[in-house]
MARNU-640567 format. One record per residue (C-alpha): residue in three letters; x, y, z; residue number from 1. Coordinates in Angstrom, 3 decimals. Layout:
BEGIN
['ala',[X,Y,Z],NUM],
...
//
This chain:
BEGIN
['unk',[28.306,24.238,11.110],1],
['unk',[28.954,21.942,8.152],2],
['unk',[26.060,19.537,7.692],3],
['unk',[25.317,17.401,4.641],4],
['unk',[22.862,18.892,2.145],5],
['unk',[20.309,16.131,2.881],6],
['unk',[20.338,16.950,6.607],7],
['unk',[19.598,20.598,5.892],8],
['unk',[16.619,19.532,3.796],9],
['unk',[15.171,17.503,6.665],10],
['unk',[15.677,20.378,9.110],11],
['unk',[13.997,22.969,6.884],12],
['unk',[11.011,20.662,6.323],13],
['unk',[10.218,21.092,10.014],14],
['unk',[10.061,24.897,9.845],15],
['unk',[7.338,27.315,8.738],16],
['unk',[7.731,29.286,5.519],17],
['unk',[8.682,32.689,7.011],18],
['unk',[11.455,31.021,9.008],19],
['unk',[12.695,29.098,5.956],20],
['unk',[12.776,32.334,3.963],21],
['unk',[14.934,33.965,6.641],22],
['unk',[17.248,30.956,6.768],23],
['unk',[17.791,31.136,3.012],24],
['unk',[19.606,34.484,3.420],25],
['unk',[21.976,33.357,6.185],26],
['unk',[24.711,31.762,4.095],27],
['unk',[25.413,29.962,0.820],28],
['unk',[25.229,26.517,2.409],29],
['unk',[21.676,27.234,3.551],30],
['unk',[20.338,28.953,0.446],31],
['unk',[19.742,26.009,-1.884],32],
['unk',[18.272,23.523,0.623],33],
['unk',[16.108,26.256,2.175],34],
['unk',[14.692,27.412,-1.151],35],
['unk',[14.205,23.822,-2.306],36],
['unk',[11.880,23.254,0.655],37],
['unk',[10.327,26.731,0.450],38],
['unk',[9.379,26.377,-3.216],39],
['unk',[8.092,22.803,-3.003],40],
['unk',[4.612,24.243,-2.513],41],
['unk',[3.702,27.776,-3.559],42],
['unk',[0.494,29.819,-3.596],43],
['unk',[-0.528,32.194,-6.371],44],
['unk',[-3.318,34.741,-5.904],45],
['unk',[-5.300,36.308,-8.725],46],
['unk',[-3.965,39.718,-7.829],47],
['unk',[-0.327,40.552,-8.419],48],
['unk',[0.867,42.929,-11.055],49],
['unk',[4.339,41.920,-9.900],50],
['unk',[3.629,38.384,-11.089],51],
['unk',[2.575,39.640,-14.518],52],
['unk',[5.642,41.821,-14.777],53],
['unk',[7.992,38.981,-13.842],54],
['unk',[6.597,36.347,-16.225],55],
['unk',[9.251,37.053,-18.824],56],
['unk',[12.109,37.268,-16.318],57],
['unk',[13.362,33.709,-15.891],58],
['unk',[15.530,34.722,-12.941],59],
['unk',[12.390,35.218,-10.832],60],
['unk',[11.423,31.562,-11.299],61],
['unk',[14.767,29.830,-11.054],62],
['unk',[13.803,27.980,-7.861],63],
['unk',[10.455,26.773,-9.284],64],
['unk',[12.211,23.781,-10.809],65],
['unk',[11.656,22.202,-7.372],66],
['unk',[7.985,23.098,-7.108],67],
['unk',[5.662,20.083,-6.866],68],
['unk',[2.388,21.774,-5.883],69],
['unk',[0.799,25.088,-6.849],70],
['unk',[-2.293,26.525,-5.186],71],
['unk',[-4.122,29.096,-7.302],72],
['unk',[-6.677,30.864,-5.168],73],
['unk',[-9.045,33.754,-5.584],74],
['unk',[-7.771,37.134,-4.506],75],
['unk',[-9.139,37.986,-1.065],76],
['unk',[-6.728,40.840,-0.514],77],
['unk',[-8.011,43.000,-3.354],78],
['unk',[-11.193,43.835,-1.418],79],
['unk',[-11.548,46.153,1.535],80],
['unk',[-15.111,46.867,2.661],81],
['unk',[-16.098,47.118,-0.991],82],
['unk',[-13.726,50.020,-1.578],83],
['unk',[-11.319,48.141,-3.844],84],
['unk',[-11.863,45.883,-6.791],85],
['unk',[-10.004,42.713,-7.620],86],
['unk',[-7.193,43.257,-10.050],87],
['unk',[-7.489,41.839,-13.545],88],
['unk',[-6.279,38.229,-13.586],89],
['unk',[-3.646,36.893,-15.924],90],
['unk',[-4.573,36.572,-19.566],91],
['unk',[-4.802,33.085,-21.028],92],
['unk',[-1.483,33.545,-22.794],93],
['unk',[0.212,34.751,-19.601],94],
['unk',[-1.281,31.897,-17.609],95],
['unk',[0.133,29.333,-20.047],96],
['unk',[3.483,31.127,-19.996],97],
['unk',[3.480,30.883,-16.192],98],
['unk',[3.576,27.066,-16.268],99],
['unk',[6.689,26.984,-18.437],100],
['unk',[8.655,27.479,-15.221],101],
['unk',[7.351,24.356,-13.439],102],
['unk',[8.883,21.285,-15.127],103],
['unk',[8.309,18.964,-12.125],104],
['unk',[4.843,20.108,-11.041],105],
['unk',[2.696,17.218,-9.789],106],
['unk',[-0.328,18.896,-8.161],107],
['unk',[-2.431,21.917,-9.107],108],
['unk',[-5.057,23.016,-6.604],109],
['unk',[-7.391,25.691,-7.887],110],
['unk',[-10.384,27.467,-6.339],111],
['unk',[-11.000,30.206,-8.883],112],
['unk',[-12.936,29.776,-12.114],113],
['unk',[-10.904,32.399,-13.999],114],
['unk',[-8.127,29.946,-14.799],115],
['unk',[-9.908,26.601,-14.862],116],
['unk',[-10.667,26.707,-18.604],117],
['unk',[-7.055,27.550,-19.349],118],
['unk',[-5.946,24.163,-18.060],119],
['unk',[-7.967,22.514,-20.812],120],
['unk',[-5.915,24.258,-23.479],121],
['unk',[-2.413,23.572,-22.170],122],
['unk',[-0.197,21.644,-24.584],123],
['unk',[0.570,18.670,-22.343],124],
['unk',[3.266,17.401,-24.677],125],
['unk',[5.370,20.421,-23.677],126],
['unk',[4.080,21.649,-20.318],127],
['unk',[3.076,19.930,-17.085],128],
['unk',[4.144,16.557,-18.409],129],
['unk',[4.370,15.123,-14.863],130],
['unk',[1.076,16.442,-13.508],131],
['unk',[-0.683,13.794,-11.378],132],
['unk',[-3.527,15.684,-9.697],133],
['unk',[-5.800,18.607,-10.475],134],
['unk',[-7.924,19.451,-7.455],135],
['unk',[-10.878,21.775,-7.925],136],
['unk',[-11.959,23.494,-4.714],137],
['unk',[-14.607,25.621,-6.373],138],
['unk',[-18.269,24.606,-6.244],139],
['unk',[-19.199,22.095,-8.930],140],
['unk',[-22.235,20.944,-10.837],141],
['unk',[-22.949,18.897,-13.923],142],
['unk',[-21.833,21.716,-16.231],143],
['unk',[-18.579,22.177,-14.338],144],
['unk',[-17.954,18.416,-14.274],145],
['unk',[-18.017,18.377,-18.085],146],
['unk',[-15.212,20.927,-18.025],147],
['unk',[-13.307,18.968,-15.375],148],
['unk',[-13.594,15.784,-17.421],149],
['unk',[-12.106,17.537,-20.438],150],
['unk',[-9.224,18.792,-18.270],151],
['unk',[-8.579,15.312,-16.890],152],
['unk',[-8.668,13.995,-20.445],153],
['unk',[-6.156,16.614,-21.546],154],
['unk',[-3.725,15.355,-18.883],155],
['unk',[-4.566,11.686,-19.405],156],
['unk',[-0.938,10.758,-20.116],157],
['unk',[0.187,11.576,-16.574],158],
['unk',[-2.900,12.038,-14.381],159],
['unk',[-3.300,9.523,-11.514],160],
['unk',[-6.162,11.122,-9.574],161],
['unk',[-9.668,12.124,-10.645],162],
['unk',[-12.360,13.611,-8.394],163],
['unk',[-15.878,14.585,-9.497],164],
['unk',[-18.692,15.759,-7.221],165],
['unk',[-22.255,15.476,-8.506],166],
['unk',[-23.970,17.595,-5.870],167],
['unk',[-23.778,16.979,-2.129],168],
['unk',[-24.453,13.246,-2.131],169],
['unk',[-22.579,11.964,-5.168],170],
['unk',[-18.844,11.703,-5.648],171],
['unk',[-16.457,9.846,-7.922],172],
['unk',[-12.794,9.802,-6.978],173],
['unk',[-10.072,7.858,-8.741],174],
['unk',[-6.357,7.736,-8.419],175],
['unk',[-3.834,5.285,-9.761],176],
['unk',[-4.977,1.836,-8.678],177],
['unk',[-7.919,3.174,-6.648],178],
['unk',[-11.561,3.976,-7.442],179],
['unk',[-14.082,5.458,-5.010],180],
['unk',[-17.751,5.954,-5.928],181],
['unk',[-20.402,7.519,-3.697],182],
['unk',[-23.851,8.017,-5.218],183],
['unk',[-27.457,8.114,-4.107],184],
['unk',[-27.872,4.794,-5.877],185],
['unk',[-25.821,2.496,-8.107],186],
['unk',[-27.900,1.372,-11.079],187],
['unk',[-27.560,-1.722,-13.236],188],
['unk',[-25.735,0.411,-15.822],189],
['unk',[-23.027,1.263,-13.295],190],
['unk',[-22.786,-2.368,-12.224],191],
['unk',[-22.441,-3.517,-15.836],192],
['unk',[-19.769,-0.896,-16.479],193],
['unk',[-17.751,-1.967,-13.426],194],
['unk',[-18.147,-5.687,-14.123],195],
['unk',[-17.113,-5.385,-17.803],196],
['unk',[-14.691,-2.496,-17.916],197],
['unk',[-12.953,-2.151,-14.534],198],
['unk',[-9.280,-1.689,-15.505],199],
['unk',[-6.795,-4.317,-14.376],200],
['unk',[-4.752,-1.531,-12.799],201],
['unk',[-7.498,-0.911,-10.204],202],
['unk',[-6.572,-2.670,-6.960],203],
['unk',[-8.982,-0.871,-4.633],204],
['unk',[-12.694,-0.154,-5.137],205],
['unk',[-14.940,1.612,-2.604],206],
['unk',[-18.665,2.016,-3.270],207],
['unk',[-21.042,4.060,-1.131],208],
['unk',[-24.824,4.044,-1.669],209],
['unk',[-26.348,6.775,0.462],210],
['unk',[-30.049,7.032,-0.360],211],
['unk',[-31.301,3.430,-0.397],212],
['unk',[-30.764,0.389,1.799],213],
['unk',[-29.278,-2.945,0.747],214],
['unk',[-32.590,-4.757,0.294],215],
['unk',[-34.400,-2.080,-1.710],216],
['unk',[-31.260,-1.796,-3.835],217],
['unk',[-31.292,-5.523,-4.578],218],
['unk',[-34.993,-5.318,-5.426],219],
['unk',[-34.070,-2.694,-8.031],220],
['unk',[-30.916,-4.168,-9.595],221],
['unk',[-31.643,-7.868,-9.029],222],
['unk',[-29.723,-10.314,-6.867],223],
['unk',[-27.775,-11.687,-9.877],224],
['unk',[-26.326,-8.255,-10.684],225],
['unk',[-25.506,-7.676,-7.019],226],
['unk',[-23.647,-11.005,-6.904],227],
['unk',[-21.738,-10.182,-10.109],228],
['unk',[-20.547,-6.912,-8.597],229],
['unk',[-19.573,-8.595,-5.318],230],
['unk',[-17.584,-11.284,-7.184],231],
['unk',[-15.627,-8.658,-9.121],232],
['unk',[-14.835,-6.863,-5.866],233],
['unk',[-13.690,-10.139,-4.270],234],
['unk',[-10.764,-10.294,-6.705],235],
['unk',[-9.342,-6.931,-5.605],236],
['unk',[-6.766,-6.454,-2.876],237],
['unk',[-9.003,-3.887,-1.143],238],
['unk',[-12.735,-3.298,-1.536],239],
['unk',[-15.763,-1.987,0.317],240],
['unk',[-19.449,-1.450,-0.299],241],
['unk',[-21.842,0.214,2.116],242],
['unk',[-25.485,1.194,2.186],243],
['unk',[-25.984,4.202,4.459],244],
['unk',[-29.382,5.881,3.926],245],
['unk',[-30.776,8.286,6.514],246],
['unk',[-31.519,6.750,9.897],247],
['unk',[-35.284,7.255,9.472],248],
['unk',[-35.296,5.588,6.045],249],
['unk',[-38.226,3.184,5.607],250],
['unk',[-37.546,0.165,3.447],251],
['unk',[-40.065,-1.050,0.894],252],
['unk',[-38.552,-4.521,0.705],253],
['unk',[-40.718,-7.444,1.774],254],
['unk',[-39.216,-10.674,3.065],255],
['unk',[-40.685,-13.122,0.588],256],
['unk',[-38.762,-16.380,0.391],257],
['unk',[-35.483,-15.023,1.801],258],
['unk',[-34.815,-13.160,5.052],259],
['unk',[-32.673,-10.023,5.191],260],
['unk',[-29.879,-11.915,6.920],261],
['unk',[-29.943,-14.629,4.263],262],
['unk',[-29.603,-12.010,1.535],263],
['unk',[-26.786,-10.232,3.398],264],
['unk',[-24.690,-13.372,3.884],265],
['unk',[-25.331,-14.490,0.309],266],
['unk',[-23.831,-11.203,-0.933],267],
['unk',[-21.068,-11.432,1.687],268],
['unk',[-20.101,-14.894,0.450],269],
['unk',[-19.620,-13.554,-3.089],270],
['unk',[-17.780,-10.484,-1.743],271],
['unk',[-15.446,-12.645,0.367],272],
['unk',[-14.637,-15.009,-2.485],273],
['unk',[-12.017,-17.652,-1.788],274],
['unk',[-10.087,-15.555,0.720],275],
['unk',[-9.138,-17.299,3.976],276],
['unk',[-9.424,-14.285,6.244],277],
['unk',[-10.494,-13.287,9.723],278],
['unk',[-13.824,-11.532,10.079],279],
['unk',[-14.861,-8.699,12.391],280],
['unk',[-18.594,-8.042,12.688],281],
['unk',[-20.669,-5.283,14.277],282],
['unk',[-24.396,-5.705,14.879],283],
['unk',[-26.650,-2.861,15.981],284],
['unk',[-30.311,-1.920,15.917],285],
['unk',[-29.433,1.777,16.317],286],
['unk',[-28.882,2.169,12.567],287],
['unk',[-30.968,-0.711,11.341],288],
['unk',[-30.938,0.462,7.707],289],
['unk',[-27.145,0.538,7.505],290],
['unk',[-25.136,-2.384,6.143],291],
['unk',[-21.578,-2.647,4.923],292],
['unk',[-18.804,-5.069,4.047],293],
['unk',[-15.141,-4.207,3.651],294],
['unk',[-11.953,-6.093,2.904],295],
['unk',[-8.528,-4.554,3.512],296],
['unk',[-5.154,-5.570,4.923],297],
['unk',[-6.207,-9.207,5.034],298],
['unk',[-9.297,-8.590,7.195],299],
['unk',[-13.002,-8.788,6.422],300],
['unk',[-15.181,-6.265,8.282],301],
['unk',[-18.967,-6.226,8.231],302],
['unk',[-21.693,-4.070,9.755],303],
['unk',[-25.179,-5.505,9.972],304],
['unk',[-28.166,-3.341,10.863],305],
['unk',[-30.538,-5.353,13.056],306],
['unk',[-34.246,-4.974,12.301],307],
['unk',[-37.271,-6.144,14.257],308],
['unk',[-37.463,-9.322,12.173],309],
['unk',[-33.822,-10.104,13.065],310],
['unk',[-34.508,-9.784,16.790],311],
['unk',[-37.958,-11.192,17.454],312],
['unk',[-39.989,-14.250,16.521],313],
['unk',[-43.714,-13.525,16.385],314],
['unk',[-44.783,-16.928,15.148],315],
['unk',[-46.090,-18.029,18.565],316],
['unk',[-48.540,-16.549,21.038],317],
['unk',[-45.924,-14.142,22.413],318],
['unk',[-43.020,-12.379,20.837],319],
['unk',[-39.711,-14.067,21.620],320],
['unk',[-36.292,-12.411,21.523],321],
['unk',[-34.465,-14.619,19.060],322],
['unk',[-31.632,-13.491,16.826],323],
['unk',[-32.047,-14.593,13.238],324],
['unk',[-29.687,-16.820,11.262],325],
['unk',[-29.385,-17.055,7.472],326],
['unk',[-31.093,-19.872,5.614],327],
['unk',[-28.200,-22.259,4.991],328],
['unk',[-29.947,-23.887,2.059],329],
['unk',[-29.499,-20.550,0.265],330],
['unk',[-26.478,-18.876,1.899],331],
['unk',[-23.152,-20.725,1.739],332],
['unk',[-21.759,-18.933,4.795],333],
['unk',[-23.211,-17.598,8.024],334],
['unk',[-22.074,-16.301,11.446],335],
['unk',[-19.522,-19.105,11.757],336],
['unk',[-17.065,-16.985,9.727],337],
['unk',[-17.014,-14.299,12.456],338],
['unk',[-13.950,-14.128,14.740],339],
['unk',[-14.576,-10.825,16.488],340],
['unk',[-18.116,-9.704,17.195],341],
['unk',[-19.687,-6.596,18.730],342],
['unk',[-23.360,-6.091,19.569],343],
['unk',[-24.842,-2.694,20.433],344],
['unk',[-28.545,-3.137,21.198],345],
['unk',[-30.983,-0.338,21.974],346],
['unk',[-34.082,-2.416,22.690],347],
['unk',[-35.098,-3.074,26.301],348],
['unk',[-34.870,-6.725,27.333],349],
['unk',[-33.785,-8.006,30.752],350],
['unk',[-32.266,-11.162,29.289],351],
['unk',[-30.494,-9.374,26.470],352],
['unk',[-26.885,-10.192,27.382],353],
['unk',[-27.632,-13.864,27.996],354],
['unk',[-29.567,-14.362,24.765],355],
['unk',[-26.958,-12.661,22.591],356],
['unk',[-24.163,-14.539,24.378],357],
['unk',[-25.908,-17.860,23.773],358],
['unk',[-26.420,-16.991,20.118],359],
['unk',[-22.763,-16.047,19.702],360],
['unk',[-21.312,-19.124,21.415],361],
['unk',[-23.513,-21.480,19.427],362],
['unk',[-23.470,-19.812,16.002],363],
['unk',[-19.893,-18.464,16.023],364],
['unk',[-17.586,-21.375,16.969],365],
['unk',[-14.412,-19.458,16.031],366],
['unk',[-14.919,-16.380,18.215],367],
['unk',[-11.820,-14.829,19.732],368],
['unk',[-13.440,-11.641,21.008],369],
['unk',[-17.017,-10.679,21.855],370],
['unk',[-18.616,-7.526,23.240],371],
['unk',[-22.323,-7.224,24.057],372],
['unk',[-23.629,-3.873,25.207],373],
['unk',[-27.146,-2.748,26.040],374],
['unk',[-27.292,0.915,25.107],375],
['unk',[-30.510,1.647,27.025],376],
['unk',[-31.747,0.226,30.330],377],
['unk',[-30.957,-2.458,31.246],378],
['unk',[-27.390,-1.334,30.463],379],
['unk',[-25.847,-4.767,30.684],380],
['unk',[-22.441,-5.408,29.227],381],
['unk',[-20.556,-8.616,28.589],382],
['unk',[-17.035,-8.881,27.189],383],
['unk',[-15.225,-12.094,26.282],384],
['unk',[-11.580,-12.073,25.267],385],
['unk',[-8.386,-14.077,25.270],386],
['unk',[-6.981,-12.295,28.323],387],
['unk',[-7.669,-9.502,30.805],388],
['unk',[-5.477,-7.143,28.768],389],
['unk',[-7.794,-7.570,25.790],390],
['unk',[-10.857,-6.145,27.535],391],
['unk',[-9.989,-2.708,26.176],392],
['unk',[-7.220,-3.397,23.683],393],
['unk',[-8.374,-5.205,20.562],394],
['unk',[-6.343,-7.863,18.795],395],
['unk',[-4.992,-6.604,15.497],396],
['unk',[-5.154,-9.985,13.765],397],
['unk',[-7.392,-12.972,14.437],398],
['unk',[-6.724,-16.583,13.507],399],
['unk',[-9.862,-17.929,11.774],400],
['unk',[-8.873,-21.531,12.541],401],
['unk',[-8.893,-21.213,16.351],402],
['unk',[-12.075,-22.341,18.116],403],
['unk',[-13.778,-20.356,20.869],404],
['unk',[-12.983,-22.892,23.630],405],
['unk',[-9.257,-22.351,22.983],406],
['unk',[-9.375,-18.590,22.484],407],
['unk',[-11.842,-17.221,25.052],408],
['unk',[-10.275,-17.327,28.522],409],
['unk',[-11.499,-14.094,30.171],410],
['unk',[-15.043,-12.922,30.996],411],
['unk',[-16.062,-9.460,32.180],412],
['unk',[-19.649,-8.665,33.178],413],
['unk',[-20.747,-5.123,33.973],414],
['unk',[-23.829,-3.766,35.753],415],
['unk',[-25.688,-7.050,36.208],416],
['unk',[-25.401,-10.196,38.331],417],
['unk',[-25.367,-13.385,36.244],418],
['unk',[-28.052,-15.962,36.888],419],
['unk',[-27.488,-19.674,37.310],420],
['unk',[-28.487,-20.133,33.687],421],
['unk',[-25.692,-17.785,32.744],422],
['unk',[-23.085,-19.852,34.584],423],
['unk',[-24.446,-23.049,33.058],424],
['unk',[-23.991,-21.579,29.573],425],
['unk',[-20.429,-20.421,30.219],426],
['unk',[-19.352,-23.687,31.826],427],
['unk',[-20.821,-25.636,28.896],428],
['unk',[-19.121,-23.695,26.100],429],
['unk',[-16.102,-22.150,27.866],430],
['unk',[-14.993,-24.557,30.592],431],
['unk',[-11.412,-23.258,30.400],432],
['unk',[-12.185,-19.733,31.680],433],
['unk',[-9.216,-18.361,33.619],434],
['unk',[-10.459,-14.858,34.550],435],
['unk',[-13.963,-13.911,35.653],436],
['unk',[-14.979,-10.399,36.755],437],
['unk',[-18.397,-9.013,37.618],438],
['unk',[-18.833,-5.438,38.778],439],
['unk',[-20.918,-2.313,38.568],440],
['unk',[-19.475,0.948,37.333],441],
['unk',[-22.555,2.970,38.236],442],
['unk',[-22.334,3.351,42.005],443],
['unk',[-23.014,-0.281,42.862],444],
['unk',[-26.349,-0.481,40.995],445],
['unk',[-27.260,-3.615,39.085],446],
['unk',[-30.034,-3.708,36.504],447],
['unk',[-31.394,-7.215,37.009],448],
['unk',[-33.452,-7.331,40.182],449],
['unk',[-34.379,-11.007,39.855],450],
['unk',[-30.975,-12.026,41.249],451],
['unk',[-30.434,-11.040,44.918],452],
['unk',[-27.426,-8.823,45.572],453],
['unk',[-26.165,-11.105,48.353],454],
['unk',[-26.405,-14.282,46.236],455],
['unk',[-23.733,-16.966,46.453],456],
['unk',[-21.901,-17.567,43.196],457],
['unk',[-20.485,-21.051,42.663],458],
['unk',[-17.377,-20.920,40.482],459],
['unk',[-15.965,-24.312,41.410],460],
['unk',[-16.922,-25.714,38.005],461],
['unk',[-14.328,-23.449,36.360],462],
['unk',[-11.180,-25.449,37.170],463],
['unk',[-8.785,-23.086,35.377],464],
['unk',[-9.614,-19.871,37.253],465],
['unk',[-6.514,-17.945,38.270],466],
//
């Protein structure tokens, strides 16, 4: 069987290592492509007197010219119920000699501390000149991170990926063109550093703040600093920032002058910048302390955690379910930028679906998809889309210029019978509805008892029904 060399390579890539090793001994035509795949990634254990003995025998490493990744892991075979001890690892000199045989090595993954310091002392002008990543699998702390930083600095001419873990909750990861930061909090010093010194080569920036919510964070760093950071991120091709404290986190922020939603959309406006993009939004009171905004692949995605003040108006004699809107004298943008919206509400309210639907149709004139779901009883659900096929399959791209009356043609109601008020709302804002479904998926039970089950539904006002 005479196949081109490139075809053999593709075949061997699909096989496991023991099989590739066997194939390499079949014939001359198979040897080189098989070993090229076999030696692309190799694993070295701490044990191995054979390795030490072979270091000065170049013949043993002739296929390592193809190696791109080396995993150096702690010896787990040198122990047997405490009866054996781990063999002595390579000396520093032997370890450095070992890497002479890997001219094209791009990745070193290491989970043993015995050799970590040796990487700091490698002459990078002669060895490992193409190294792009050093991945440390061993446990880290501030003292270890100092060592890691010195190793990354040693390979600064070629390195494209940096990863530092400051305990469980804090991480910094960079690779060429990308920067990812996850800390308990991002202080004004970090913001100033990013705003002033973010390299032009960085195209993607992801920031995670995991111990404080958006509003307490702004109280600490100041709204001006938050806006500066958001504006810098708006100029990147991909960016995200999220505030994800524990679910039971209690905010200390007080709404004085500006509501939470006003603050959120003010930051979102700076984060969005001048981009003409579609926007997908998720609202939920399940994780009310979570907020995030992300831009990637030409789409803006936001998550807004709904609090009591966002859902109810207590200014009158009775509390009224009324979704908040940002103060437009302060925030340049508001819900009108949203093209695809999802609401997951845990609170109990019999008119939930209607009130959220009314809010969405009035405040979001460019909607092309809407899902409203009551998580607890009453478990009402309302879905609006461009067609029946879109009830479960989301649109990949939305056109921010299309208005709701043109886009929304299909309505699906689940587990409740719509009232007359409901039909009045739909006919007012979506007179061109073509598909209307109303059903229960829970054994015929409906959650709203105020509407009789044998009621007559008048759909004659919807002239476009199919």
